[in-house]
N, C-alpha and C positions, 0 to 999 in steps of 0.2 A: 568351824574353828579357824583361827588365823594361821598364817604360814609358819610362824615360829613354833607354835604348839604342834602343828602337823609334823614338822621336822623332828621335834623331840619324841613324839609318839612313834614315828617311823623308825628312828634309831633304836628305841626301846624294843620294838617288835623284831627288828633285824637281829639284835643281841639275843633274843629269845629263839631265834631260828625260824621265824615266820617268813614266808615268801610272798604273801599278798596282803594288801592293806588298802581299804577303800574308805574315804571320808569326804564330807562336803567341806570345802575350803573357800574362805573369802580372802582374796588378796588385794582387792581394790583395783585390779587392772582393767576391769570393764564396768560399765554401768548396769550390766545384767545381773550383778550380784555374785553369789557363791557358785562354784563349779564342783561337780563330783570328780574327785581325783582318785584314780586307780593306780596303785603302786605295785610294781613287780620287782622284787629284790633278789639279787643273786647271792651265792654263797660268800662267806667272808673271804676277803683278800688278805694276804700276809702284809704286815707293815714293811715298807721298803724305803726307810729314811735315807739309805745310802744312795738311792737313785733320785732323791728329791732335787728339784731345780734349785740352784744356788740363790736365786732371787726370792725364794720362799723360805721362811724360817722352818728349818727341818724338823724341829720338835713339834710343830703343828701337824706334821704329816706322818707321825709315827704310830698313831692309834690304829685300831682295826678299821677296815673300810669295806664297802660293798658297792657293786654296780647296781644302780637303781634306774628304773624307767617309769616315768609318771605320765599317765594319759589323762587329759583334762576334757571333761564332757560337760556341755551346757545342761542344766537341769531341765530346761524346757525344750530340749532338742527332740524334734520329731523326725529327724533325717536318718535314723537308724543307729548303727553301732559305731560309727566313725567318731573318734575324738576330735575336738576342736583343734588341739595341738598336742604334741608330746615333747617331753624333756628327758634326756638321759644324762647321767653323771656318775662319777665316783664320789660317794659320800662317806666321810670319815666319822667315827664315833663322837668326835668333838664338834661336829656340825660343819666342818670345812668341806667344801665341794670342789672337785677338779674335773676337767675334761667334759665340759658341758656340750650337749647337742640339743638345739631347739628345732624341732621339726614341725613346720606349719603347712605341710603337704605341698604347697606350691613352691616353697623354698625352705632351706635349712640354714641355721647359723651355728657355727662352731665357736665356742668361747673357751678361752684358756686363762687361768689365773696367772697373772703376770707378777704380782708382788703381794706378799703377805708377811707381816711381822708381828710378833707378840708384843703387847704393851704391858707395863707393870700393872699389877692389880692395885686399884686405888686404896689408900689408907683411910679407914673410917674413924 
């Protein structure tokens, strides 16, 4: 599946109280094709819009959220059980992610959402 569908299914499963979810995901990041993605999801976190960063539209951060850890495994990997890389984040029910950590084993990258604002829904 593609990343957007994976995220939608991940959120749906977290809402149902599931804590593990594994699927093959194709994100186009490598020429090797899809990767097996194993997700471990934490318990729901309470909304904390009052603590939201002022640069981020607070209403986008008021939904339920969960801590999520994704491990990406090559499908042809014969090296054992180590993932190619891992990502952790706080994922909101509306699909917004915060507090990212990308772990590539040799180095890690922390990413922080700097700015996010809601745009009006288009009129059809």
